[in-house]
N, C-alpha and C positions, 0 to 999 in steps of 0.2 A: 560424422558428416552425412550428407544425403547421397552417398556414393551409389547406392542402388538406383536412385532416381536419375543421377547423372549418367550412369551406364545405359539405362533404359532409353533415355532421351537421345544419347549419342547413337545408339543402334538404329533408332527410328529415323534420325535425320542423316544418317550415313557419314558420321565423322568419328574420330576417336573420342574417348571420354575426357581427354584433356581439354578439348574445345569448350564444352558446356561447363566444365569445372572452372575454366578461366572466366567465363561469362558470369558465373555465380560469384566468384571472388571480386570481379570488377563491380558488380552490382552492390556487393557488401561495402566496398570502398566508397562508392557513390552515395550510399546511405549513411556513411559515417560509422559503420559497424566494424570496419577493418582499417588498419593503418595503410597508408600509401596514397599515391596520387589518384585523384578522381578523373573521370573521363574528361571533364572540362579542363582540368589542369594539364592532362596529357595532350589534349588538342591544342592548348595555348602554347605549350613547349614546341610541338611540331610546327605550328605556324611561325613561331619565332625562329626556329632552325631553318625553315624554308626561306624566310626573309633574309637571314644571314647569308645563305647560299646565293641568293639572287644578288645581293649587294657585292659579295666577293667576286662573282662572275662579272658583274658590271665593271668593277674596278680592274679586273684583268683585261677585259676588252678595252677599256680606256687606256691602260698602260700600253697595250699592243698598238693601239691607234697612234699613240704619241711616239712610239719607237720608229 
């Protein structure tokens, strides 16, 4: 792996080596070089989860209003 480059980059931007390592892994997924969800897929899941939370909260408010 490009561990020396990852560590060098991390020290220059002031983070642990894990952060740029994750960036590299995600970029590889986005390019189809690695298995796993792409950034677009992850964003879609997050948007759907947010929508579900909003609907559940709206249902709870509605139930409280009816009580």
